[in-house]
C-alpha angles and dihedrals in degrees: 000000000000092000091054090051091050097045092047095048090044090056092046094047095047085050126267090238088065093050112095114238093239091053089049091049087053094052091048094048089053088055092046087058093046093051098040097093098034114115098194118133105261095023094101091052091050090049091054092049090047092053090049090048091051093049090052090050092050092054119101090233107028115204102241094197090056093046089052089050093048095047091050091048089047092049091050094049094043090053089051094048091048089073092060094045119114093201134023093024095147092047091049092050095047087049091051094050093046090050093049090048092047090050099052113107097198114031119199126236096265091055092046087056091048090050092049090054089055105048094178092069107076118204130211110224122193 
């Protein structure tokens, strides 16, 4: 699981816009496999959204608005499920927060200041 966290956070920190869709789809597919047998409340919703995200990334012309909405929803759900996790609670929470941030279409001023303080994390504005 540590490899999945590291690979996902690296992609987020480098900037999701610079991650090739095929690589993103591979990362999502790894998470789908990891969550397939988990019976924690909320996991099935995350799995459905991951499948939708992978399908978007596999398209020739992914829908950026749909991807942003999915990332935001995945981030929120991941943060909530982190509270119920026995292991990796801090990693799940950090991942959830990063996904939520990456999925926001219109960041507010506080988040812009935070992003400026962490130049590795690229933000899509728009």
